[in-house]
Residue, then its C-alpha position, 0 to 999 in steps of 0.5 A: m473830174n467834173h463833167i457837166l456831161f454827166i449832169i445833163a444825162f442824169v438831172f432829169p428823166l430822159s423819157c421826158l425828152a424822147s418825144n420832143y427829139n424824135a420828131f426833130e431827128n426825123d425832120t433833120l435826117h439827111d439822105y446821105e450818111a457821112s461815112e458811107r459817102i465821102n471823107t478825107y480819104t477820098d478824091i472826087i472830080v466832076f466835069k460838065n461839057g469838058v469843064e471841071v466844075y468840082r474837085s475834092n482832094s484827100h490828103g496823101s498820095d494821089d495813087f489809088a487802086i481803082a479795083s474793078v474800074t479796071k474792067l472799063i479799061t480792059a473792055t476798051s482795050t479789047l474793043r480796040i484790038l478787035n477793031k484793029n484785027q476786024i474781029d466781031v464781038d460775037s466771035k467765039v474765043g475758041e475760034l481765035w485762040g487755038e489753045f483755049p480750054q475746050s470746055l469754054k470754047q463756046i463762049t463769045i467775046g461779047q459774053l465775057f464783056s457783059h458777064t453773060s458767059g456763065l463763068n463763075d468767079l476766080p478760083i480760090g487761091f488765084e493770087g498765088m497762081a501763074r496766069e495759065e494756072v488760073l485759066n486752067a482752074i477756071s476751065k475746070e469749074p462748071l458754068a453757072f448757066e449756058p452762055g448767053e442765057s443769064w447774067h452773073y458778075s464774073n472777074a474770071g471773064y475779065y481775066i480771060l479778056g486780058l489773056l485774049i489781048e495777049e494772044l491777039s497782040g503778042v505782048s502782055w496785057e499791061k504793055f498793050v494797055t500802056s502803048e494803046i491807051l495810057r501813053p497816047l492819052g498822057m495818063n502818066d500817073t496810071h500804072f500796074s503796081s508790082d507791090a502789095l498796096s495798103g489802104w484803110t479799113i474799119e475795125g470796130h469803131n476805128i479806121t486802121r490800115s488794111e492788110p496789104f493786098d497784092i493787086k497785081s494778081s487781079y490782073s485785067a479784072g482789077s489791078i490798075v492804079s490811077t488818079v481822078d485826073d487820069l481817069s477823067i482823061f480816059i473817059s473824055a477820050l472815050l466819049e470823044g471817040r479817040i479810043i474806039p469807033e462810035d459803033d463800038f462805043s454804042k455797043m459798049t454802052s448798050n444793054h446785053s444782059p438778058n436778066g431783067f433785074i440788071e442792065f450791063g454793056y461791055g465793061v459798063n453798068i447801065s442805070k436809070s436816073e431822074n435826068s439821064v441814063i448813067l453808065g460806068h463802073d464801081g470797084w472795091l478791093p481791101g482798103f480801096t473803093s472807086s467809081v467812074k460814071f458818065d451820062k449817056d449824052g456825055k455831058c457829065v463825068v464823075v470820078i470818085l477814088s477812095r482809100l477807105d474800103s467802107v466808102r460806097p461811092g457808087e450811089l454818090s457818083n450817080d447823084l453827082i451826075d444828076k446834080c451836074l446835069g442840073v447845074e446852070t452855073k460853072k461851079l457845082n455846089m457840093k456842100e451837101h456831099q461833104g460827108l466825113s470832114p472832121h475838121l469841119f467840127l472844129s468850132s464854137y457852138k451856141l445852144v439852139p433854144l430848147p422847148k419850154e418844158v425841157e428848159d423847165i426840167l433842166g433849170a435856168e442854171l444848167v441851161s446857162q452852163i451848157s449854152e456854149m460848146i467848143i469842139s477842139k483838137n488835141g493831137k489826134s483826138f477831139e475834145v468837147s467842153f462847155n462854158s462852165e468854169g472848172q469843167e474838164p473837156a471830154t476826149l472824143k474820137l472819130d468813128t466809122s459813121g463820121r461822129l465824134i464819140n466817147g464810149q465810156l461817157d456814152i457821148s456822140i456828136e453828129a454833124r447836120e446841115n453841112y456842119n452848120y449844126v451838130i447834135f450832142k447826144q448822151s444816154g438818149l438825150a439829144i441837144k442841138y447846137q448851131k455853129k457860131a459865125d466866124 
């Protein structure tokens, strides 16, 4: 097999190129790494002033396990039933629920909301327990601190909020959320899955199916399945005061954490950005990640849902809120956030002029042989070839960082500048190519 790729790697000392390309790499590194942000497993929607300004749809079912974004809906549902029953958030749970465990009776509803109750996480093995058994196991765990004195993220707290809704409403948490939130708002694609769901995960350098996860067991802390459209409907209604009164929304979006390192409201994380205060929640479950964010003034809403659990949408959603707030036109330019979009590799490329000293080392003939590069698709794999006669293409696969790689030949191809350029690397050598115009 005749691979020019091998010729490039060994025809001259690689150390001669190091200084030339280190500076280039440093100058062209992007703030956003493709696989850490958005890929073909991810849906995104952005609204500004109630108008959709950006949408990116993945391939596959519209249903996503939204994981801990469920907490935002649970907190809203709890505030709704408290308002109906004229119950203050500072009320102790034990005063409202006669059979609530004695060891937890000093905890207030507000402390459950804000993760300041002192509760630890859900007990090991909760997936196979009945809900009453989970509550009993939670009550046997010593508190991490006295309620209200510190902050500790607790799924157990939101599990208890679901049970409290059932105690106060007389119906299941699922039925209450459906009748009070989902159906009135027309969130018809949001539901509570009774089946184990499987998204995607990373094993080695490959993207593979995640192990099925029984999300129903996460209950009010993380069991809802939804879509970007439904969640944008929910946030819009929340911002417009159609679910809870303005006073409750103000409490929800205010900081209740005594911990100086984090600000947290009622089901809402609070962070500062260059342009605004950003509110919302992120989520993770095996095979899925999620993020729902909106700014304090309610101008912009971002929803990101992914079926790949290595995607980290939280920072991206914050960035998009900032970008949205700065957008003057009706269309949000999202090119720099395209991330892992492997189909954009498929094209012909021309060699970017090399430094003269590099050309002299390679020689005119070899430079001519690698002056054009083609990336194509062959089944599920990619292929790269050059404009040299008789050369066989090298097979590549997509790795977790969004590169095309061939480990045997030590090849990688990385996208730069919205896939308008790529960097071909082998054994320490890096060469830049520019995409040809269509």
